[in-house]
C-alpha positions as CSV (number, residue, x, y, z in Angstrom):
1,M,-2.0,-1.3,10.6
2,L,-3.3,1.9,8.4
3,R,-6.4,2.3,10.8
4,S,-6.2,5.5,13.4
5,G,-3.0,6.6,12.7
6,R,-1.0,3.6,13.4
7,L,1.2,3.6,11.0
8,A,3.9,6.9,12.0
9,G,1.0,8.8,12.9
10,L,0.0,9.0,9.3
11,K,-3.7,9.1,7.6
12,F,-4.3,7.0,5.1
13,R,-7.7,6.9,3.8
14,R,-9.4,3.5,2.0
15,Q,-10.7,3.1,-1.5
16,Y,-10.4,7.0,-2.3
17,V,-11.2,8.2,-5.8
18,I,-7.6,9.4,-7.6
19,G,-8.6,11.0,-11.1
20,K,-10.4,8.3,-13.2
21,Y,-9.2,5.5,-10.2
22,V,-9.9,4.5,-7.0
23,A,-7.1,3.7,-4.5
24,D,-7.1,0.6,-2.5
25,F,-5.0,2.7,0.3
26,V,-3.7,6.7,0.1
27,C,-1.9,9.0,2.4
28,L,-2.8,12.3,1.0
29,S,-0.3,14.2,2.9
30,A,3.0,11.9,1.5
31,R,1.4,11.3,-1.9
32,L,1.5,7.5,-1.4
33,V,-1.0,4.8,-3.0
34,I,-0.5,1.6,-2.1
35,E,-2.4,-0.9,-4.5
36,I,-3.3,-4.8,-3.0
37,D,-3.5,-7.3,-5.7
38,G,-5.4,-10.2,-5.9
39,D,-4.6,-13.5,-7.0
40,T,-6.7,-13.4,-10.1
41,H,-4.2,-10.9,-11.5
42,D,-3.4,-12.1,-15.2
43,E,-1.4,-10.6,-17.8
44,D,-3.7,-8.2,-18.8
45,A,-4.5,-7.2,-15.4
46,R,-0.9,-6.7,-15.0
47,I,-0.6,-4.5,-18.1
48,K,-3.7,-2.7,-16.7
49,D,-1.8,-1.8,-13.3
50,A,1.0,-0.7,-15.0
51,K,-0.8,2.3,-16.7
52,R,-2.8,3.0,-13.6
53,T,1.0,3.0,-11.7
54,E,2.3,5.2,-14.8
55,D,-0.9,7.5,-14.5
56,L,-0.9,8.0,-10.6
57,E,3.0,8.7,-10.8
58,A,1.9,11.4,-13.2
59,A,-0.8,13.0,-11.0
60,G,2.7,13.0,-8.3
61,Y,1.8,9.9,-5.9
62,R,4.3,7.3,-5.4
63,V,2.8,4.1,-6.0
64,I,3.6,0.1,-3.6
65,R,2.5,-2.8,-4.9
66,F,1.9,-5.8,-2.5
67,W,-0.1,-9.5,-3.1
68,N,-3.1,-9.7,-1.5
69,N,-1.4,-13.1,0.1
70,Y,1.8,-11.5,1.3
71,V,-0.5,-8.9,3.2
72,L,-2.8,-11.6,4.7
73,S,0.2,-14.2,5.7
74,D,3.1,-11.3,6.4
75,R,3.9,-12.3,10.0
76,D,7.5,-10.5,10.0
77,G,6.4,-6.7,9.1
78,G,7.8,-7.0,5.3
79,V,4.5,-4.8,4.6
80,A,5.1,-2.3,7.0
81,D,9.1,-1.7,6.5
82,A,7.9,-1.4,2.9
83,I,5.7,1.0,3.3
84,F,8.2,2.6,5.9
85,E,11.0,2.8,2.9
86,A,8.6,4.3,0.6
87,L,7.5,7.1,3.1
88,G,11.6,7.7,3.8
89,L,11.2,6.5,7.3
90,P,13.1,4.4,9.4
91,S,11.9,0.8,9.4
92,S,10.3,0.1,12.7
93,R,11.2,-3.5,14.0
94,A,9.1,-4.0,17.0
95,P,7.8,-7.1,17.3
96,H,4.9,-7.8,15.8
97,P,2.4,-10.0,17.9
98,D,1.1,-13.1,16.3
99,P,-2.9,-12.8,15.6
100,L,-5.5,-14.2,17.8
101,P,-6.5,-17.5,17.3
């Protein structure tokens, strides 16, 4: 979804270094960081994530987070809608095709 400008024509970079962090995805023009959190996030990881979000926001980025399993199982377009909302764009309610078998 974030590849090749498929999301509102914006360019997202994967594994992009911002300061001392490597963002999962970033749209530099929109100053938006998208983080994907795995199932192994315990309380220590959540505390580190909160600090990471705070530091990235202090650097002028907006940060949104998704659980990995939510991204992988999203069939109703909730991930895209959340990204559109973070970008301040109207939600895209175009039908999302089921994945290939």
